[in-house]
Backbone as numpy.savetxt, mean C-alpha at the origin, in Angstrom:
# Nx Ny Nz CAx CAy CAz Cx Cy Cz
10.58 -28.36 -15.52 9.89 -27.15 -15.30 10.74 -25.99 -15.52
10.33 -24.88 -16.54 11.32 -23.97 -16.08 11.27 -22.60 -15.03
11.74 -21.84 -15.06 11.37 -20.88 -14.13 10.34 -20.00 -13.95
9.84 -19.68 -15.31 9.27 -18.89 -15.58 7.18 -19.81 -15.43
7.45 -21.41 -15.67 6.38 -21.87 -15.23 6.12 -22.04 -14.05
7.37 -21.99 -13.16 7.21 -22.45 -11.82 6.81 -21.36 -10.93
7.19 -20.16 -11.75 6.96 -18.42 -10.85 5.41 -18.71 -11.07
4.87 -18.96 -12.56 3.42 -18.96 -12.66 2.58 -19.95 -11.61
3.26 -20.96 -11.16 2.45 -21.98 -10.19 2.47 -21.42 -9.15
3.14 -20.77 -8.57 3.54 -20.37 -7.33 2.62 -18.90 -7.09
2.41 -18.20 -8.13 1.70 -17.14 -8.51 0.26 -17.39 -8.49
-0.45 -18.69 -9.12 -1.66 -19.22 -8.79 -2.03 -19.67 -7.48
-1.08 -20.19 -6.95 -1.48 -20.86 -5.96 -1.37 -19.73 -4.67
-0.67 -18.89 -4.77 -0.85 -17.62 -3.59 -2.34 -16.73 -4.00
-2.54 -16.57 -5.09 -3.59 -15.77 -5.49 -4.84 -16.82 -5.02
-4.79 -17.87 -5.20 -6.09 -18.95 -4.86 -5.94 -19.02 -2.81
-5.08 -18.72 -2.54 -4.76 -18.80 -1.02 -5.14 -17.14 -0.37
-4.82 -16.04 -1.22 -5.36 -14.85 -0.73 -7.13 -14.84 -0.97
-7.60 -15.34 -1.66 -8.59 -15.60 -2.05 -9.67 -16.18 -1.17
-8.83 -17.35 -0.64 -9.14 -18.05 0.63 -9.28 -17.58 1.97
-8.07 -16.53 1.93 -8.00 -16.30 3.36 -8.62 -14.63 3.36
-9.12 -13.95 2.27 -9.48 -12.62 2.73 -10.99 -12.67 1.94
-11.39 -14.08 1.45 -12.58 -13.71 0.92 -13.66 -14.51 1.93
-15.10 -14.35 1.78 -15.65 -14.75 2.53 -16.87 -15.28 1.56
-18.19 -15.49 2.08 -19.04 -15.70 1.26 -19.58 -14.99 0.04
-19.42 -13.76 0.06 -19.67 -12.64 -0.70 -18.65 -12.77 -1.70
-19.08 -13.38 -2.73 -18.02 -13.19 -4.18 -18.97 -13.09 -5.47
-18.45 -11.89 -6.00 -19.16 -11.54 -7.08 -18.16 -11.25 -8.44
-18.67 -11.82 -9.44 -17.82 -11.82 -10.70 -18.45 -10.69 -11.49
-17.36 -9.60 -11.92 -18.15 -8.76 -13.05 -17.88 -9.02 -14.53
-18.16 -8.49 -15.04 -18.23 -8.44 -16.44 -16.74 -9.00 -17.13
-16.09 -7.80 -16.67 -14.65 -7.65 -17.51 -13.81 -9.25 -16.86
-14.15 -10.12 -15.84 -13.41 -11.16 -15.50 -12.54 -10.79 -14.15
-12.85 -9.63 -13.00 -12.70 -9.31 -12.07 -13.12 -10.02 -11.13
-12.69 -10.53 -10.23 -13.16 -11.14 -8.66 -12.79 -10.21 -7.52
-14.19 -10.28 -6.78 -13.80 -9.28 -5.56 -14.42 -10.36 -4.47
-13.48 -10.06 -3.70 -13.34 -10.86 -2.38 -13.85 -9.80 -1.18
-14.44 -9.89 -0.33 -14.48 -9.11 0.64 -14.75 -9.69 2.01
-14.27 -9.06 2.93 -13.84 -9.96 4.11 -13.95 -8.70 5.14
-14.04 -9.09 6.49 -14.28 -7.85 7.55 -13.31 -6.64 7.66
-12.03 -6.99 7.29 -11.12 -5.99 7.33 -10.20 -5.84 6.07
-10.91 -6.21 5.01 -10.06 -6.01 3.68 -10.88 -6.42 2.15
-10.68 -5.74 1.33 -11.24 -5.64 0.05 -10.30 -6.19 -0.72
-10.56 -7.41 -1.54 -9.46 -7.85 -2.34 -10.14 -8.37 -3.89
-9.47 -7.78 -4.95 -9.70 -7.88 -6.20 -8.73 -8.33 -7.16
-8.76 -9.12 -7.64 -7.76 -10.11 -8.92 -8.33 -9.62 -10.28
-7.35 -9.20 -11.21 -7.70 -9.04 -12.73 -6.46 -10.14 -13.06
-6.60 -10.72 -14.16 -5.72 -10.67 -15.22 -5.88 -12.39 -14.45
-5.09 -13.40 -15.52 -4.70 -14.87 -15.49 -3.66 -15.50 -14.88
-2.48 -14.22 -14.89 -0.98 -14.91 -14.30 -0.36 -15.19 -15.42
-0.50 -15.24 -17.05 0.05 -15.21 -18.10 0.77 -14.01 -18.25
1.84 -14.00 -19.22 2.66 -12.74 -19.69 1.87 -11.53 -19.82
0.64 -11.60 -20.89 -0.26 -10.71 -21.51 -1.34 -10.37 -20.68
-1.38 -11.18 -19.52 -2.15 -10.58 -18.75 -1.90 -11.04 -16.93
-0.68 -10.37 -16.69 -0.36 -10.86 -15.36 -1.55 -10.63 -14.29
-1.36 -11.24 -13.03 -2.39 -10.78 -12.00 -1.97 -9.31 -11.58
-3.17 -8.74 -11.64 -3.45 -7.27 -10.87 -4.17 -7.66 -9.86
-3.73 -7.29 -8.33 -4.27 -7.39 -7.29 -4.63 -5.83 -6.77
-5.82 -5.77 -6.08 -6.05 -4.39 -5.23 -6.73 -5.11 -3.73
-5.88 -4.38 -2.89 -6.10 -4.91 -1.61 -6.21 -3.69 -0.74
-7.85 -3.35 -0.31 -7.70 -2.41 0.80 -7.50 -3.28 2.17
-6.64 -2.06 2.85 -6.33 -3.07 4.43 -6.81 -1.61 5.35
-7.27 -2.50 6.47 -7.60 -1.61 7.53 -6.47 -1.91 8.48
-6.10 -0.54 8.85 -4.72 -0.23 9.76 -5.26 -0.18 11.11
-4.61 -1.59 11.98 -4.94 -1.40 13.27 -4.21 -0.31 14.08
-5.11 0.16 15.03 -4.26 1.27 15.95 -4.31 0.61 17.23
-3.51 1.26 18.12 -3.32 0.60 19.58 -4.88 0.32 19.98
-5.05 -0.89 20.75 -6.42 -1.23 21.43 -6.78 0.18 22.17
-7.76 0.68 22.30 -8.40 1.52 23.49 -7.47 2.59 23.83
-6.99 2.91 22.72 -6.24 3.84 22.71 -6.52 5.22 21.32
-6.34 6.62 21.62 -6.46 7.39 20.60 -4.98 8.14 20.17
-4.58 8.16 18.70 -3.27 8.57 18.69 -3.42 9.90 18.01
-2.32 10.73 18.14 -2.73 12.39 17.59 -1.59 12.08 16.20
-2.22 12.44 15.18 -1.32 12.45 13.85 -0.97 13.97 13.51
0.35 14.28 12.93 0.72 15.83 12.53 0.79 15.63 10.99
0.48 16.04 10.25 0.64 15.77 8.81 1.75 16.90 7.93
2.29 16.81 7.99 3.28 17.84 7.04 3.14 18.10 5.54
3.11 19.24 5.05 2.81 18.96 3.78 4.04 19.13 3.33
3.75 18.31 1.65 5.00 17.98 1.12 5.40 19.33 0.72
6.69 19.39 0.39 7.57 20.71 -0.43 6.98 20.70 -1.89
6.65 19.95 -2.28 5.50 20.04 -3.76 4.27 21.11 -3.54
3.89 20.37 -2.65 2.53 21.39 -2.55 2.72 22.59 -1.62
3.89 22.76 -1.17 4.11 23.87 -0.36 4.25 25.10 -1.17
4.27 24.97 -2.59 4.46 25.85 -3.47 3.23 26.24 -4.42
2.14 25.66 -3.87 1.09 25.41 -4.89 0.25 26.81 -4.47
-1.41 26.52 -4.55 -2.01 27.64 -4.10 -1.69 28.76 -3.18
-0.91 28.31 -1.95 -0.68 29.47 -1.17 0.30 30.37 -2.12
1.21 29.80 -2.74 2.37 30.51 -3.14 1.83 31.62 -4.30
0.47 31.20 -5.00 -0.04 31.90 -5.80 -0.78 33.09 -5.41
-1.25 32.67 -4.13 -1.93 33.90 -3.58 -0.97 35.14 -2.53
0.20 34.75 -2.86 1.05 35.71 -2.16 1.34 36.86 -3.43
1.20 38.19 -3.10 1.45 38.95 -4.16 2.47 40.31 -3.62
3.36 40.71 -4.37 4.53 41.54 -4.10 5.33 40.90 -3.18
5.59 39.72 -3.88 6.72 38.81 -2.84 7.76 38.35 -3.88
9.21 37.84 -3.55 9.98 37.23 -4.42 9.37 36.14 -4.71
9.36 35.67 -5.87 8.84 34.24 -6.06 9.69 33.01 -5.54
11.12 33.43 -5.26 11.62 32.48 -4.64 11.16 31.81 -2.82
10.94 33.19 -2.61 10.72 33.38 -1.19 9.21 32.52 -0.94
8.15 32.87 -2.19 6.74 32.38 -2.06 6.81 30.97 -2.06
7.65 30.38 -3.13 7.66 28.92 -3.59 8.19 27.81 -2.54
9.03 28.75 -1.31 9.39 28.07 -0.19 8.86 28.30 1.17
7.78 28.81 1.20 6.78 29.38 2.17 6.17 27.64 2.78
6.47 27.26 3.86 5.94 26.10 4.43 4.63 26.26 5.06
3.73 25.20 4.67 1.89 25.46 5.28 2.24 24.79 6.60
1.63 25.38 7.41 1.70 24.64 8.74 1.11 23.43 9.14
1.72 22.78 9.79 0.85 21.49 9.94 -0.23 21.47 10.23
-0.75 20.13 9.91 -2.00 19.56 10.18 -2.33 18.64 11.45
-2.61 19.05 12.22 -3.09 18.37 13.39 -4.07 17.72 13.87
-4.39 16.52 13.91 -5.44 15.57 14.03 -5.18 15.20 15.54
-6.16 15.18 16.20 -6.21 14.66 17.73 -7.30 13.67 17.84
-6.78 12.55 18.82 -7.95 11.68 19.19 -8.09 10.75 18.37
-7.12 10.27 17.26 -8.16 9.21 16.18 -7.76 8.24 16.57
-9.20 7.35 16.43 -9.30 5.85 16.82 -9.67 4.98 15.64
-9.56 5.65 14.12 -9.89 4.77 13.27 -9.23 5.82 12.11
-8.45 4.92 11.18 -7.83 5.48 9.85 -8.67 5.17 8.92
-8.81 5.75 7.62 -9.02 5.15 6.61 -8.41 4.27 5.80
-8.68 3.26 5.04 -7.81 2.28 4.87 -7.08 2.52 3.64
-5.76 1.75 3.57 -5.00 1.91 2.34 -5.29 1.09 1.65
-4.49 1.36 0.47 -4.93 0.50 -0.65 -3.39 0.10 -1.55
-3.30 -1.35 -1.47 -2.16 -2.14 -2.17 -2.67 -2.32 -3.61
-2.03 -1.60 -4.20 -2.35 -2.16 -5.73 -0.96 -2.75 -6.35
-0.97 -4.42 -6.74 -0.05 -5.14 -7.04 0.16 -5.62 -8.52
0.93 -5.54 -9.17 1.30 -6.66 -10.52 2.05 -7.71 -10.18
1.79 -8.57 -10.49 2.88 -10.03 -10.27 3.80 -10.05 -11.33
4.75 -9.75 -11.58 5.47 -9.95 -12.71 5.62 -11.42 -13.29
6.18 -11.40 -14.40 6.62 -13.17 -14.59 7.56 -13.65 -13.94
8.59 -13.06 -13.04 9.82 -13.52 -12.63 9.32 -13.69 -10.87
8.17 -13.34 -10.73 7.87 -13.32 -9.33 7.23 -14.50 -8.89
7.62 -15.09 -7.82 8.54 -14.63 -6.28 9.77 -15.08 -6.65
10.33 -16.18 -7.70 11.52 -16.26 -7.61 12.62 -15.47 -7.75
12.26 -14.55 -8.97 13.43 -13.27 -9.15 13.07 -12.19 -8.89
11.93 -11.71 -8.78 11.36 -10.49 -8.60 10.36 -10.09 -7.87
10.41 -9.09 -6.83 9.28 -8.74 -5.89 7.88 -8.31 -6.94
6.86 -8.17 -6.09 5.68 -7.88 -6.77 6.04 -6.20 -7.20
5.37 -5.61 -8.03 5.63 -4.17 -8.58 4.38 -3.78 -7.72
4.34 -2.98 -7.12 3.10 -2.46 -6.12 3.35 -0.45 -6.17
2.02 -0.20 -5.75 1.67 1.41 -5.58 1.03 1.20 -4.17
1.22 1.94 -3.21 0.35 2.49 -1.82 -0.07 3.81 -2.17
-1.69 3.58 -1.97 -2.44 4.63 -2.05 -2.90 4.85 -0.71
-2.70 5.87 0.00 -3.43 6.36 1.63 -3.22 7.63 1.53
-4.27 8.18 2.03 -4.59 9.53 2.30 -3.95 10.44 3.61
-3.68 9.28 4.36 -2.95 9.90 5.74 -1.77 9.68 5.93
-0.78 9.08 4.98 0.69 9.05 4.95 1.19 10.30 3.89
2.23 11.01 4.34 2.89 12.07 3.86 3.92 11.11 2.54
4.23 11.90 1.58 5.47 11.21 0.74 6.76 10.76 1.61
7.01 11.09 2.69 8.36 10.77 3.40 7.68 9.13 4.19
6.94 9.23 4.29 6.44 7.98 5.16 6.06 6.72 4.15
5.55 7.14 3.17 5.06 6.19 1.98 6.09 5.61 1.55
7.66 6.72 1.58 8.68 6.18 0.77 9.24 5.31 2.00
9.38 5.45 3.31 9.96 4.56 4.06 9.04 2.88 4.05
7.69 3.30 3.99 6.75 1.86 3.87 7.25 1.47 2.79
7.15 1.64 1.52 7.73 1.07 0.28 9.08 0.36 0.67
9.92 1.31 1.05 11.49 0.27 1.27 11.35 -0.67 2.33
10.30 -0.61 3.41 10.21 -1.76 4.26 9.59 -3.02 3.67
8.74 -2.98 2.58 8.31 -3.70 1.89 9.05 -4.36 1.05
9.44 -3.54 0.53 10.99 -4.38 -0.59 11.92 -4.98 0.20
12.51 -4.33 1.44 13.38 -5.24 1.96 13.11 -6.39 2.74
11.61 -6.34 2.92 10.85 -7.94 3.64 11.43 -8.60 2.50
10.86 -8.54 1.18 11.08 -9.35 -0.02 12.40 -9.96 -0.08
13.44 -8.92 -0.10 14.82 -9.30 -0.15 15.44 -10.23 0.51
15.27 -9.65 1.79 15.67 -10.36 3.06 15.04 -11.28 3.77
13.71 -11.72 3.52 12.84 -12.71 4.03 12.55 -13.90 3.07
11.47 -12.91 2.35 10.66 -13.57 1.50 10.98 -13.70 -0.11
12.20 -13.58 -0.41 12.74 -13.98 -1.68 12.82 -15.56 -2.02
11.64 -15.52 -3.23 11.87 -16.55 -3.77 10.57 -17.52 -3.59
9.69 -16.74 -2.35 8.57 -17.23 -2.16 7.50 -16.22 -2.01
6.25 -16.59 -1.44 5.23 -15.48 -2.05 5.03 -14.52 -0.66
4.76 -13.23 -0.88 5.02 -12.21 0.18 3.87 -11.63 0.16
2.82 -11.40 -0.40 1.60 -10.55 -0.61 1.12 -10.84 0.74
0.63 -11.54 1.05 0.21 -11.78 2.32 1.15 -11.27 3.58
2.09 -11.85 3.59 2.79 -10.82 4.74 2.91 -9.33 4.76
2.75 -8.83 3.72 3.05 -7.59 3.14 1.56 -6.89 3.99
0.32 -7.67 3.62 -0.65 -7.18 4.19 -1.15 -7.24 5.74
-0.40 -8.38 5.98 -0.38 -8.31 7.60 0.39 -7.40 8.48
1.59 -6.92 7.65 2.88 -6.09 8.03 2.06 -4.78 8.12
1.22 -4.40 7.03 0.46 -3.25 6.79 -0.48 -3.21 7.70
-1.35 -3.73 8.10 -2.50 -3.94 8.92 -1.98 -3.89 10.33
-0.72 -4.47 11.19 -0.71 -4.79 12.43 0.77 -4.09 12.83
1.78 -3.97 11.99 2.95 -3.02 12.40 3.23 -1.77 11.75
2.31 -1.10 11.01 2.77 -0.28 10.39 2.97 0.92 10.90
1.66 1.28 11.99 1.45 2.32 12.87 2.61 2.44 13.75
2.88 1.21 14.58 3.89 1.21 15.26 5.30 1.67 14.96
5.71 0.98 13.38 7.09 1.48 13.09 7.05 2.56 12.67
5.98 3.83 12.14 6.05 4.82 11.62 5.97 5.85 12.94
5.27 5.45 14.55 5.43 6.18 15.69 6.88 5.99 15.82
7.48 4.49 15.88 9.20 4.34 15.80 9.87 5.30 15.43
9.46 5.45 14.55 10.37 6.61 13.25 10.40 7.94 13.49
9.19 8.14 14.01 8.76 9.82 13.97 9.73 10.27 15.57
9.92 9.16 16.05 10.30 9.52 17.60 11.94 10.15 17.50
């Protein structure tokens, strides 16, 4: 059996396992071949059949667990790109370099007990999992660019150091669900 065939078999097993774990009795098939599985804390969608022409495309919504019986405070800093946006245009009679460097004040959110879910979009390339990690994009309204980059680095590190050659998607989802907030809180201090 060739490497590509072995990768495809492992992908099929991983996708079926994810559907069994994340799915519930609610299962729908849309007209475009997309399967959606919903569970209490995740929404999982699969597109494609794992071939080179139609690689598996996964969409996983993850509810991030916060510390039980505790509320947290979040301070969101504006990205440098955003700092030069509408606020800078509203400034008149100012040097353009000064206006583009004006930071926005941080947005402080207090006593947060629930966060909107984050969404992980994945594409399983033909060489996954033996040679290449999944390609992915993380969507999350409450992560700034710096924190999202740290999360991305951690997911890639997990594949390189722990899971290379084996399935990683479920481990990524569990890490995002249960360890993400602790990691971000530790790194913020």
